[in-house]
Every structure is written in C-alpha cells, then in structure tokens.
Backbone as CSV, one residue per row, in Angstrom:
resi,resn,N_x,N_y,N_z,CA_x,CA_y,CA_z,C_x,C_y,C_z
1,MET,-111.980,159.647,69.683,-111.758,159.531,71.212,-112.269,158.282,71.991
2,LYS,-113.576,157.713,71.487,-113.934,156.649,71.944,-112.861,155.162,71.955
3,LYS,-112.306,155.072,70.393,-111.225,153.944,70.322,-110.149,154.154,71.328
4,LYS,-109.196,155.643,71.382,-108.389,155.791,72.272,-108.647,155.611,73.706
5,ASN,-109.850,155.489,74.626,-110.332,154.819,75.795,-110.392,153.158,75.428
6,ILE,-111.309,152.812,74.386,-111.387,151.747,74.332,-109.538,151.113,74.520
7,ARG,-109.024,151.612,73.698,-107.490,151.086,73.920,-106.760,151.023,75.316
8,CYS,-107.026,152.009,75.861,-106.475,152.235,76.895,-106.961,151.096,78.145
9,PHE,-108.348,151.181,77.857,-109.067,150.262,79.241,-108.497,148.732,78.311
10,ALA,-108.473,148.349,77.385,-108.181,147.012,76.882,-106.647,146.673,77.555
11,ALA,-105.484,148.005,77.208,-104.050,147.764,77.862,-104.010,147.522,79.412
12,THR,-105.079,148.565,79.799,-105.277,148.321,81.391,-105.339,146.874,81.990
13,ALA,-106.977,146.418,81.051,-106.950,144.865,81.368,-106.243,143.887,81.723
14,VAL,-105.053,144.550,80.638,-104.075,143.185,80.304,-103.023,143.533,81.118
15,GLY,-102.790,144.381,81.355,-101.925,144.608,82.651,-102.145,143.925,83.965
16,VAL,-103.815,144.254,84.640,-104.049,144.144,85.354,-103.842,142.350,85.555
17,VAL,-104.799,141.640,84.656,-104.373,140.458,84.114,-103.279,139.576,84.398
18,SER,-102.319,140.396,83.772,-101.029,139.588,83.608,-100.299,139.891,85.190
19,GLY,-100.564,141.204,86.046,-100.294,140.839,86.958,-100.766,140.283,88.003
20,PHE,-102.162,139.641,88.185,-102.943,138.772,88.761,-102.100,137.254,88.171
21,ILE,-101.498,136.882,86.966,-101.409,135.753,86.753,-99.917,135.410,87.079
22,ILE,-99.081,136.663,87.801,-97.511,136.608,87.454,-97.164,136.881,89.097
23,PHE,-98.447,137.524,90.087,-97.830,137.643,91.290,-98.949,137.146,92.141
24,VAL,-99.721,137.240,91.716,-100.838,136.993,92.489,-101.397,135.253,93.034
25,ILE,-101.355,134.863,91.870,-101.585,133.196,91.533,-100.675,132.436,92.473
26,PRO,-99.091,132.934,92.143,-98.163,132.130,92.628,-98.065,132.229,94.332
27,PHE,-98.281,133.428,94.445,-98.475,133.885,96.053,-99.742,133.155,96.647
28,LEU,-100.948,133.117,96.096,-101.610,132.231,96.607,-101.465,130.811,96.600
29,PHE,-100.753,130.200,95.328,-100.615,129.058,95.777,-99.221,128.465,97.180
30,MET,-98.670,129.471,97.155,-97.693,129.762,98.581,-98.511,129.471,99.725
31,LEU,-99.574,130.428,99.976,-100.216,130.515,100.585,-101.227,129.171,101.302
32,VAL,-101.809,128.640,100.672,-102.648,127.846,100.535,-101.973,126.571,101.409
33,ASN,-101.137,126.140,100.375,-100.354,125.372,100.736,-99.101,125.286,101.752
34,SER,-98.878,126.123,102.283,-98.403,126.427,103.614,-98.966,126.109,104.967
35,LEU,-100.715,125.878,104.174,-101.139,125.856,105.534,-101.884,124.361,105.288
36,LYS,-101.304,123.449,104.977,-101.592,122.230,104.501,-100.677,121.103,105.229
37,ASP,-101.507,120.152,105.385,-100.260,119.024,105.804,-98.794,118.534,104.927
38,ARG,-98.146,118.077,105.545,-96.776,117.737,104.400,-97.374,116.969,103.312
39,LYS,-97.909,115.969,103.556,-98.435,114.844,102.174,-99.216,115.534,101.241
40,SER,-100.513,116.472,101.285,-100.920,117.273,100.940,-100.013,118.344,99.919
41,ALA,-99.303,119.155,100.940,-98.314,119.925,100.483,-97.598,119.405,99.146
42,ASN,-97.004,118.023,99.440,-95.905,118.068,98.209,-96.969,117.324,97.555
43,GLN,-98.557,117.719,97.588,-98.791,117.294,95.806,-98.801,118.192,95.048
44,LEU,-98.721,119.764,95.434,-97.769,120.911,94.925,-99.314,121.099,93.963
45,ARG,-100.196,121.166,94.726,-101.768,121.804,94.124,-102.481,123.155,94.679
46,LEU,-103.024,123.739,93.547,-103.843,125.090,93.792,-105.300,124.647,94.178
47,SER,-105.183,124.227,95.516,-106.389,123.543,96.002,-106.379,124.152,97.913
48,LEU,-107.752,124.433,98.607,-107.931,125.074,99.759,-107.707,123.665,100.255
49,PRO,-106.802,124.162,101.557,-106.750,122.756,102.475,-107.724,122.300,103.203
50,GLU,-107.573,120.485,103.360,-109.037,120.130,103.907,-108.942,120.545,105.724
51,SER,-107.897,121.015,106.398,-107.829,121.303,107.609,-106.752,122.336,107.485
52,VAL,-106.590,123.362,108.305,-105.585,124.675,108.599,-105.017,124.118,109.592
53,HIS,-103.412,124.695,108.821,-102.297,124.208,109.959,-101.590,125.493,109.747
54,PHE,-101.974,126.648,111.262,-101.260,127.208,111.479,-100.026,127.203,112.148
55,GLU,-100.060,125.772,112.526,-98.422,125.627,113.459,-97.581,125.209,112.424
56,ASN,-97.848,125.143,111.090,-96.844,125.993,109.829,-95.112,126.381,110.231
57,PHE,-96.361,127.645,110.762,-95.571,128.644,110.894,-94.961,129.231,112.173
58,LEU,-95.549,128.263,112.786,-94.824,127.945,114.261,-93.653,127.133,114.148
59,ASP,-93.851,125.939,113.708,-92.358,124.862,113.558,-91.565,125.745,112.691
60,VAL,-91.794,126.459,111.739,-90.551,127.273,110.754,-89.906,127.712,112.214
61,ILE,-90.690,129.108,112.541,-90.061,129.918,113.734,-88.846,129.155,114.586
62,LYS,-89.442,127.828,114.899,-88.615,127.080,116.134,-87.274,126.329,115.303
63,GLU,-87.777,126.059,113.824,-86.307,124.825,113.501,-85.324,125.789,113.603
64,GLN,-84.491,124.595,113.959,-82.908,124.564,114.365,-82.839,125.979,115.616
65,ASN,-83.553,126.043,116.530,-83.192,126.376,117.545,-83.567,128.297,117.198
66,TYR,-84.519,128.356,116.766,-84.865,129.904,116.023,-84.206,130.177,115.060
67,MET,-83.497,129.535,114.204,-82.971,129.761,112.892,-83.441,131.237,112.593
68,LEU,-84.784,131.281,112.211,-85.372,132.508,111.605,-85.074,133.883,112.220
69,LEU,-85.189,133.819,113.418,-85.198,134.905,114.406,-83.850,135.724,113.689
70,ARG,-82.343,134.756,113.709,-81.475,135.097,114.017,-81.312,135.564,112.443
71,ALA,-82.020,134.754,111.519,-81.640,135.210,110.303,-82.433,136.407,109.973
72,TYR,-83.477,137.161,110.293,-84.153,137.897,110.346,-82.811,139.203,110.716
73,LYS,-82.600,138.631,112.216,-81.538,139.686,113.170,-79.881,140.130,111.622
74,ASN,-79.894,139.178,111.132,-78.602,139.439,110.467,-78.918,140.254,108.981
75,SER,-80.162,139.850,108.489,-80.981,140.466,106.871,-81.083,141.761,107.311
76,PHE,-81.433,142.322,108.399,-82.322,143.782,109.202,-81.060,144.369,109.062
77,ILE,-79.478,144.486,109.705,-78.468,144.107,110.355,-77.883,144.854,108.269
78,LEU,-77.360,143.785,107.651,-77.176,144.147,106.389,-77.864,145.187,105.423
79,ALA,-79.255,145.028,105.623,-80.103,145.883,105.240,-79.690,147.209,105.553
80,PHE,-79.871,147.592,106.489,-79.873,148.825,106.922,-78.134,149.630,106.564
81,PHE,-77.173,148.745,107.194,-75.833,149.332,106.821,-75.712,149.127,106.036
82,SER,-75.933,148.575,104.755,-75.706,149.006,103.123,-76.228,150.238,102.730
83,ILE,-77.665,150.135,102.954,-78.971,151.179,102.754,-77.964,152.904,103.137
84,LEU,-77.883,152.271,104.410,-76.924,153.936,104.933,-75.820,154.541,104.242
85,LEU,-75.088,153.621,103.858,-73.552,153.605,102.902,-73.750,153.953,101.856
86,LEU,-75.261,153.402,100.911,-75.266,153.398,99.815,-76.000,155.028,100.131
87,VAL,-76.910,155.713,100.727,-77.449,156.713,100.533,-76.235,157.793,100.948
88,VAL,-75.177,157.886,101.385,-74.445,158.747,102.311,-73.442,159.024,100.671
89,PHE,-72.631,157.799,100.494,-71.754,157.587,99.157,-72.020,158.109,97.605
90,SER,-73.676,157.320,97.301,-74.187,157.774,96.230,-74.764,158.855,96.179
91,SER,-75.125,159.548,96.808,-75.652,160.779,96.703,-74.667,161.618,96.372
92,MET,-73.437,161.752,97.254,-72.353,162.802,97.161,-71.640,162.628,95.260
93,ALA,-72.004,161.262,95.207,-70.999,160.884,93.474,-72.140,161.475,92.494
94,GLY,-73.652,161.169,92.920,-74.315,161.692,91.716,-74.432,162.949,91.756
95,TYR,-74.232,163.718,93.178,-73.876,165.594,92.909,-73.006,165.802,91.984
96,VAL,-71.744,165.279,92.184,-70.605,165.431,91.553,-70.712,165.595,90.312
97,LEU,-71.273,164.107,89.459,-70.928,163.708,88.509,-72.334,164.485,87.325
98,GLN,-73.263,165.284,88.416,-74.353,165.872,87.717,-73.676,167.261,87.474
99,ARG,-72.934,167.978,88.293,-72.568,169.612,88.439,-71.162,169.411,87.586
100,ARG,-70.537,168.357,87.686,-69.224,169.041,86.650,-69.356,168.256,85.284
101,SER,-68.368,168.611,84.781,-67.683,168.373,83.547,-66.451,168.235,82.452
102,ASP,-65.692,167.176,83.511,-64.832,167.513,82.486,-64.138,166.023,82.411
103,ARG,-62.933,165.305,81.903,-62.131,164.269,81.262,-62.521,163.326,82.728
104,LYS,-62.394,163.753,83.557,-62.382,162.686,85.147,-63.921,162.221,85.317
105,ILE,-64.783,163.072,84.973,-65.976,163.107,85.097,-66.616,161.762,84.070
106,THR,-66.221,162.152,82.749,-66.645,161.493,82.095,-66.277,160.030,82.087
107,ALA,-64.956,159.925,82.808,-64.208,158.816,82.800,-65.042,157.974,84.586
108,ALA,-65.076,158.823,85.258,-66.032,158.182,86.116,-67.325,157.510,85.508
109,ASN,-68.013,158.050,84.946,-69.625,157.803,84.221,-69.227,156.761,83.674
110,ALA,-68.230,156.622,82.579,-67.667,155.258,82.292,-67.219,154.165,82.710
111,VAL,-66.901,154.432,83.981,-67.207,153.579,85.049,-68.462,152.745,85.768
112,ILE,-69.112,153.669,86.098,-70.504,153.407,86.704,-71.395,152.902,85.740
113,LEU,-71.134,152.756,84.286,-72.018,152.485,83.432,-71.070,150.739,83.188
114,VAL,-70.375,150.671,83.287,-68.988,149.245,83.144,-69.935,148.484,84.199
115,GLY,-69.820,149.150,85.917,-70.243,148.445,87.002,-71.945,148.278,86.354
116,LEU,-72.894,148.966,85.983,-73.989,148.274,85.571,-73.996,147.199,84.883
117,MET,-73.034,146.658,83.906,-72.844,145.554,82.998,-72.615,144.415,83.517
118,VAL,-71.286,144.902,84.244,-69.855,143.321,84.479,-70.746,142.822,85.269
119,PRO,-70.879,141.378,85.487,-71.083,141.021,86.397,-70.306,140.238,87.077
120,PRO,-70.354,140.083,88.875,-69.362,140.108,89.697,-68.546,138.853,89.248
121,ALA,-67.534,138.973,90.223,-66.384,137.316,89.838,-66.558,136.986,91.596
122,ILE,-67.078,135.631,91.730,-66.779,135.152,92.703,-65.600,134.873,92.974
123,MET,-64.891,133.903,92.503,-63.371,133.724,93.282,-62.727,134.630,93.390
124,PRO,-62.408,135.511,92.971,-61.748,136.637,93.012,-61.952,137.462,94.408
125,THR,-63.258,137.745,93.914,-64.151,138.022,95.584,-63.269,138.242,96.633
126,ILE,-63.804,136.735,96.554,-63.291,135.611,97.860,-62.205,135.687,98.084
127,TRP,-60.880,135.697,97.151,-59.907,136.129,97.820,-59.315,137.053,98.459
128,VAL,-59.876,138.274,97.767,-59.859,139.675,98.131,-60.128,139.707,99.664
129,LEU,-61.464,139.115,100.440,-62.007,139.433,101.715,-61.202,138.261,102.292
130,GLN,-60.780,137.344,101.800,-59.958,137.159,102.615,-58.275,137.393,102.993
131,SER,-57.798,137.929,102.197,-56.684,138.910,102.152,-56.919,139.855,102.939
132,VAL,-57.909,140.746,103.436,-58.219,141.611,104.595,-59.166,141.358,104.736
133,GLY,-59.213,139.485,105.382,-59.311,139.211,106.732,-61.153,139.666,106.778
134,LEU,-61.792,139.983,105.584,-63.220,140.043,105.933,-64.571,138.747,105.418
135,TYR,-63.630,138.012,105.160,-64.538,136.531,104.958,-64.944,136.114,105.673
136,LYS,-66.529,135.965,105.507,-67.258,135.094,106.762,-67.852,136.345,107.510
137,THR,-67.591,137.739,107.306,-67.656,138.595,108.403,-69.341,139.741,107.503
138,MET,-69.923,140.355,108.758,-71.200,140.984,108.109,-69.469,142.177,107.499
139,VAL,-69.646,143.097,108.129,-68.577,144.038,107.568,-68.469,143.942,105.587
140,GLY,-67.634,142.350,106.044,-67.527,142.053,104.153,-68.446,141.848,103.694
141,MET,-69.679,141.288,103.696,-70.844,141.313,103.152,-71.430,142.763,103.194
142,ILE,-71.388,143.436,103.614,-71.775,144.984,103.889,-71.340,145.147,102.573
143,LEU,-69.837,145.577,102.737,-69.246,146.328,101.658,-69.389,145.040,100.333
144,ILE,-69.457,144.107,99.825,-70.060,143.769,98.658,-71.258,144.247,98.508
145,GLU,-72.387,144.401,98.939,-73.511,144.580,98.790,-73.775,146.408,98.469
146,VAL,-72.718,146.863,98.839,-72.702,148.139,98.460,-71.923,148.351,97.100
147,ALA,-71.369,147.436,96.790,-70.133,147.658,95.607,-71.217,147.236,94.383
148,LEU,-72.195,146.087,94.944,-73.347,146.367,93.746,-73.972,146.667,93.531
149,HIS,-74.200,147.825,94.647,-75.155,148.212,94.537,-75.122,149.734,93.869
150,THR,-74.105,150.111,93.943,-73.723,151.485,93.832,-73.577,152.391,92.593
151,PRO,-73.429,150.974,91.243,-73.653,151.827,89.953,-75.155,152.461,90.018
152,PHE,-76.076,151.524,90.097,-77.366,151.650,89.970,-77.565,152.879,90.440
153,THR,-77.509,153.334,91.913,-77.919,153.980,92.954,-77.372,155.242,92.759
154,VAL,-76.121,155.431,92.361,-75.458,156.532,91.679,-76.497,156.970,90.509
155,MET,-76.629,156.588,89.587,-77.251,156.514,88.487,-78.711,157.450,88.882
156,LEU,-79.181,156.772,89.417,-80.615,157.269,89.979,-80.633,159.019,90.681
157,TYR,-79.606,158.951,91.873,-78.853,160.235,92.601,-78.754,161.078,91.347
158,ARG,-78.066,161.323,90.143,-77.380,161.381,88.963,-78.879,161.921,88.620
159,GLY,-79.735,161.649,88.028,-80.595,161.790,86.981,-82.004,162.746,87.933
160,PHE,-81.661,162.432,89.189,-82.686,163.367,89.977,-82.318,164.396,90.659
161,MET,-80.309,164.785,90.656,-79.957,165.637,90.970,-80.152,166.992,89.704
162,ALA,-80.735,166.751,88.299,-80.667,167.699,87.171,-81.914,168.509,87.998
163,SER,-82.931,167.694,88.415,-84.421,168.409,88.719,-83.983,169.729,89.136
164,ILE,-82.654,169.482,90.206,-82.790,170.741,91.189,-82.309,171.615,90.336
165,PRO,-82.326,173.002,90.907,-82.052,174.131,90.086,-80.459,174.405,90.864
166,ILE,-79.712,175.138,90.364,-78.294,174.923,90.575,-78.292,176.399,91.701
167,GLU,-79.386,177.566,91.028,-79.511,178.783,91.687,-79.198,178.436,93.228
168,LEU,-80.112,177.686,93.539,-80.105,177.166,94.955,-78.564,177.242,96.061
169,GLU,-77.874,176.739,94.975,-76.671,176.538,95.352,-75.754,177.943,95.357
170,ASP,-76.081,178.585,93.842,-75.414,180.041,94.160,-75.663,180.371,94.921
171,ALA,-77.085,180.467,95.646,-77.556,181.556,97.010,-76.811,181.196,98.226
172,GLY,-76.382,179.394,98.249,-75.928,179.418,99.289,-74.632,179.804,99.643
173,TYR,-73.712,179.383,98.413,-72.414,180.135,98.414,-72.326,181.765,98.688
174,ILE,-73.270,182.303,98.193,-72.837,183.604,98.659,-73.406,183.904,99.820
175,ASP,-74.309,182.908,100.786,-74.351,183.671,102.146,-73.240,182.943,102.768
176,GLY,-72.107,181.998,102.157,-71.317,182.269,102.912,-70.244,180.363,103.335
177,CYS,-71.410,179.671,102.744,-71.690,177.863,102.688,-70.605,177.302,102.239
178,SER,-69.916,176.370,102.761,-68.774,175.565,102.106,-69.487,174.711,101.249
179,GLN,-68.774,173.931,100.504,-68.958,173.122,99.443,-70.145,171.519,100.184
180,TRP,-69.067,171.555,101.267,-69.599,170.098,102.231,-71.060,170.905,102.722
181,LYS,-70.707,171.857,103.580,-72.389,172.068,104.379,-73.111,172.835,102.997
182,MET,-73.290,173.060,102.198,-74.147,173.612,101.212,-74.755,172.275,100.804
183,PHE,-74.286,171.181,100.479,-74.563,169.814,99.771,-75.574,169.404,100.918
184,TRP,-75.171,169.300,102.267,-76.098,168.518,103.203,-76.613,169.502,103.775
185,THR,-77.054,170.735,104.207,-77.711,171.630,104.281,-78.858,172.047,103.046
186,VAL,-78.547,172.144,101.735,-79.199,172.865,100.901,-79.438,171.561,99.874
187,VAL,-78.993,170.340,99.281,-78.957,169.731,98.640,-79.648,168.635,98.878
188,PHE,-78.672,167.953,100.107,-79.480,166.947,100.101,-80.773,166.966,101.131
189,PRO,-81.188,167.487,101.708,-82.703,167.214,102.077,-83.313,167.743,101.063
190,LEU,-83.357,167.594,99.781,-84.488,168.210,98.516,-84.243,166.608,97.637
191,LEU,-83.467,165.781,98.235,-83.330,164.453,97.804,-84.054,163.522,98.014
192,LYS,-84.836,163.647,99.186,-85.838,162.924,99.761,-86.687,161.837,99.189
193,PRO,-87.125,162.453,98.120,-88.177,161.415,97.054,-86.970,160.334,96.067
194,VAL,-85.962,160.543,95.837,-85.283,159.675,95.219,-84.739,158.999,96.105
195,SER,-84.308,159.327,97.724,-83.595,158.718,98.610,-84.668,157.641,99.319
196,ALA,-85.852,158.154,99.283,-86.862,156.952,99.584,-86.879,156.132,98.653
197,THR,-86.620,156.221,97.180,-87.003,155.043,96.018,-85.563,154.123,96.220
198,VAL,-84.292,154.987,96.615,-83.390,154.218,96.898,-83.126,153.667,98.041
199,THR,-83.434,153.897,98.928,-84.037,152.815,100.158,-85.107,151.665,100.065
200,ILE,-85.845,151.940,99.234,-86.905,150.660,99.244,-86.318,149.932,98.368
201,LEU,-85.846,150.282,97.131,-85.650,149.119,96.359,-84.173,148.307,96.324
202,ASN,-83.068,149.211,97.272,-82.441,148.517,97.563,-82.264,147.540,98.681
203,MET,-83.395,147.945,99.566,-83.882,147.230,100.818,-84.456,146.146,100.304
204,VAL,-85.271,146.178,99.276,-85.756,144.526,98.800,-84.668,143.742,98.330
205,SER,-84.114,144.471,97.952,-82.527,143.589,97.231,-81.763,143.003,97.740
206,VAL,-81.740,143.517,98.728,-80.479,143.454,99.923,-81.148,142.222,100.556
207,PHE,-82.433,142.496,101.079,-82.757,142.014,101.935,-83.720,140.397,101.108
208,ASN,-83.646,139.825,100.124,-84.120,139.035,99.736,-82.910,138.499,98.884
209,ASP,-81.659,139.021,98.995,-80.041,138.253,98.531,-80.169,137.163,98.619
210,PHE,-80.189,136.125,97.559,-79.708,134.660,97.872,-78.201,134.550,97.492
211,MET,-77.702,134.486,96.406,-76.193,134.086,95.977,-75.081,134.848,97.059
212,ASN,-75.375,136.107,97.111,-74.231,136.132,97.579,-73.781,136.252,99.077
213,PRO,-74.680,135.889,100.237,-74.532,135.545,101.225,-74.207,134.249,101.216
214,LEU,-74.496,133.363,100.369,-74.242,131.760,100.011,-72.812,131.995,99.765
215,TYR,-71.963,132.570,99.125,-70.999,132.624,98.956,-70.429,133.159,99.951
216,PHE,-70.583,134.497,100.452,-69.668,134.989,101.156,-69.514,135.432,102.264
217,LEU,-71.175,135.251,102.861,-70.704,134.993,104.215,-71.867,133.548,105.159
218,PRO,-71.241,132.368,104.287,-71.181,131.393,104.931,-71.508,131.364,106.437
219,GLY,-72.232,130.260,107.322,-72.449,129.662,108.250,-73.581,129.741,109.282
220,THR,-73.765,128.778,110.034,-74.825,128.805,111.086,-75.454,129.908,111.560
221,LYS,-74.145,130.883,111.860,-74.079,131.835,112.718,-74.707,133.071,111.635
222,ASN,-74.157,132.953,110.056,-74.344,134.117,109.125,-75.583,134.258,108.507
223,VAL,-76.408,133.254,109.085,-77.345,132.659,108.081,-78.319,134.316,108.113
224,THR,-78.990,134.401,106.698,-79.583,134.908,106.525,-81.225,134.492,105.652
225,LEU,-82.025,135.436,105.650,-82.998,134.805,105.468,-83.685,133.973,103.996
226,GLN,-82.893,134.449,102.966,-82.933,133.557,101.735,-82.358,131.657,102.114
227,LEU,-81.305,131.830,102.568,-80.420,130.870,103.038,-81.169,129.731,103.799
228,THR,-82.586,130.188,105.000,-83.599,129.429,105.534,-83.600,128.756,104.661
229,LEU,-84.103,128.309,103.827,-85.101,127.681,102.480,-84.539,126.796,102.386
230,TYR,-82.665,125.792,103.027,-82.362,124.986,102.783,-82.485,124.551,103.524
231,SER,-83.514,124.947,104.898,-83.762,123.420,105.849,-84.992,123.207,105.627
232,PHE,-85.584,123.063,104.539,-86.826,122.287,104.658,-86.936,121.955,103.255
233,MET,-85.547,121.613,102.412,-85.434,121.268,101.216,-84.561,120.045,101.180
234,GLY,-84.296,118.538,101.002,-83.431,117.501,100.963,-82.960,117.283,99.824
235,GLN,-82.463,116.079,99.844,-81.931,115.102,98.582,-83.066,114.580,98.009
236,PHE,-83.511,113.813,99.360,-84.708,112.592,99.146,-85.760,112.790,99.847
237,SER,-86.081,114.251,100.490,-87.266,114.144,100.785,-87.373,116.256,101.081
238,SER,-88.578,116.121,100.781,-88.553,117.957,101.214,-90.173,118.159,102.009
239,SER,-89.908,119.081,102.894,-91.385,119.533,103.897,-91.787,120.783,103.155
240,TYR,-92.646,120.904,102.008,-93.119,121.892,101.289,-94.045,122.576,102.042
241,ASN,-94.962,122.154,103.068,-95.913,122.872,103.413,-94.865,123.589,104.477
242,LEU,-93.481,123.406,105.170,-93.049,123.872,106.170,-92.095,125.382,104.976
243,LEU,-91.692,125.200,104.039,-90.466,125.453,102.752,-91.701,126.895,102.744
244,PHE,-92.561,126.597,102.210,-94.132,127.420,101.227,-94.115,128.937,102.881
245,ALA,-94.192,127.625,103.882,-94.557,128.779,105.303,-93.430,129.882,105.222
246,ASP,-92.280,129.158,104.992,-91.121,130.137,105.103,-91.218,130.953,104.329
247,VAL,-91.331,131.259,103.363,-91.355,131.888,102.122,-92.235,132.682,102.383
248,ILE,-93.160,132.351,102.624,-94.082,133.418,103.216,-93.768,134.200,104.547
249,LEU,-93.212,134.188,105.168,-92.884,134.668,106.086,-91.241,135.596,105.952
250,ILE,-90.988,134.940,105.096,-89.847,135.811,104.419,-90.296,137.045,103.408
251,VAL,-91.409,136.988,102.733,-91.258,138.082,101.349,-92.699,138.925,102.417
252,LEU,-93.114,138.635,103.333,-94.697,139.553,103.959,-93.967,141.080,103.932
253,PRO,-93.246,140.857,104.878,-92.266,142.246,105.680,-92.560,143.642,104.012
254,MET,-91.446,142.675,103.101,-90.693,143.650,102.085,-92.162,143.562,101.324
255,LEU,-93.372,143.189,101.554,-94.526,142.982,100.752,-95.271,143.999,100.819
256,ILE,-95.366,144.536,102.487,-95.929,145.317,103.232,-95.338,146.806,102.796
257,ILE,-94.261,146.651,102.778,-92.991,148.044,102.723,-93.928,148.426,101.822
258,PHE,-93.587,147.454,100.295,-93.442,148.025,98.966,-95.002,148.267,98.387
259,PHE,-96.258,147.958,99.454,-97.609,148.682,98.900,-98.018,149.591,99.946
260,ILE,-97.118,150.092,100.987,-97.072,151.124,101.284,-96.479,152.561,100.803
261,LEU,-95.264,152.245,100.392,-94.334,153.265,100.113,-94.265,153.335,98.669
262,ASN,-95.154,152.806,98.038,-95.100,151.973,96.328,-95.357,153.410,95.502
263,ASP,-95.770,154.657,96.264,-95.919,155.685,95.421,-94.205,156.155,95.481
264,ARG,-93.644,156.692,96.415,-92.668,157.133,96.561,-91.384,156.503,95.746
265,ILE,-92.106,154.916,95.750,-91.089,154.635,94.543,-91.021,155.103,93.009
266,VAL,-92.334,155.093,92.591,-93.097,156.174,91.418,-92.180,157.339,91.633
267,ASP,-92.404,158.553,92.334,-91.987,159.606,92.461,-90.527,160.085,92.278
268,GLY,-90.059,158.821,92.574,-88.310,159.146,92.476,-88.004,158.271,91.811
269,MET,-88.625,157.597,91.101,-88.230,157.276,89.506,-88.092,158.210,88.612
270,THR,-89.400,158.921,88.558,-89.231,159.773,87.340,-89.396,160.986,87.500
271,ALA,-88.656,161.427,88.989,-88.736,162.554,89.115,-87.224,162.936,88.417
272,GLY,-87.142,164.480,87.956,-85.669,164.680,86.811,-86.007,164.131,85.897
273,ALA,-86.850,162.794,85.433,-86.382,162.567,84.033,-86.603,163.236,82.930
274,VAL,-87.044,164.534,82.976,-87.246,165.212,81.568,-85.695,166.146,81.891
275,LYS,-84.920,167.026,82.433,-83.772,167.094,82.837,-82.411,166.443,82.592
276,GLY,-82.794,165.621,83.192,-81.640,164.543,82.789,-81.497,163.921,82.189
C-alpha cells in the first residue's frame, strides 16, 4: 500500500509540475509583459515590469476605433448560434445513432468517423460558399463551425445516450407520447451533463478559432477576437506589450468559464463510458 501511495503521489506531483510549466508559466509570461512599456516587452523576458502600464489594456480596446469590442460581439454571436445548432441537431443525431441498428445507421456512423479524420478543404469550401452567396457572411461562418464540430459532438451525445435506460422511452410511448415529443420531454432533459460539456468545449473551440474566420469571414467588420492579434504585429515592428494585453483580454473570459464549469466537463465526458 505504501509503494502504491508513493507512486500515486509521484504521478500527481509530476502532473502538477507539468501543468504549471505548460500552462501557468506562459500565462504569467504574457501577463507581466502586457504590463510593460513597448521597449521592455519587446525583450521578451519573464521579469517584473519596472513600472506597471495598465493603460496598455485601454489602448488595446481603443485600437482601430474599438475593434476589440466589435470582435467580442462577432465572436459571441458566432459561438452562441453555432453551439445552439450543434446541441439541437447533434443530440437528435446521437439519439438515433444509439437507439437504432441497421445498415443505414452503420453507414451514418462511418460518415461521422470519416468527419473526425478528414481535414476541411479550404478552396472547395470557399467556392461552395460563394456559389450560395454565404461567403464573408456570419451565417456562412456559423454553418462552417457547425459542420466542423458536428462529428465530435455527435459522438459525445451517442456515448452518453447509452446511459439512459430505454425503459423510460417505453413508458413514454405507453403514455401516448409521439417519438418527437418523447425525445424533447423525456430524453433531452436527461442530457444536461453532456450538453454542458458540449457547450463548454465547443464554445472554447469556436471562440478561439483563428484559421476558419481568417479564410471564410474576412473583412474589418467581420473581425473576430483571434484576428485582432494582427493589429499589433507587423513585418518590421511589433508592439508585444499590446499584443500580450490583447491575448489576456481574449483568453480571460474563456478561462473563467472553464474553471467555473470544469466539473461539468468531466461529468459529461465520463458519463455513459461504461455502457457506451
């Protein structure tokens, strides 16, 4: 028992130290440099500032006629509607994939797995969006995010669905529920843990997405949070103090949400694992 306890303690210590090195030190590096003047921050050293410059954060907010505030609005709109569509359609898809077993469902499962493995194609997607008039629009960007995150979200819902007793559905049918009403009134309320997990994980992913808005939603009016980083980086000079201040303002909301709802993420990921 003592050797087992020592091994557990050693593994925990290694995990804590690794997490501190990987996550905490980079965050502290950005934080201290965001409070320096431009000359000191450009040296890229992990040292306390000689004088604290909180005005860096205000300068970031005011940059390009309050571009950061527009970016917050666009990112929240993108994340909200993407997650709403993902929760609604992926929960229904996961339910059907879990409860039915025939050749069509086998083929659908194969398509979902392929969606997890095959990377998105940029140029064909742009061509399709231009053909339907959705290129450079928020609607088109929302559909892109939904398509990219649907396979993983469906798999989460399908795994969790295995932990819900089918007898509850049988009782609903006996009471006269249609399949549609039975899903929304009986099954869907039981999906709160995995829905919380899906919401948090996809919100972080969509909110911090850089590449897809860069390709599919260009333009200063459509700017999202990650694209604001370009404002403080140039070919010949960069303002690292403002750049790091921008990163802190971008990361902080999602970091707070993650720490508050961390337990729900774990519950939703692990629930249904035994029966799935």
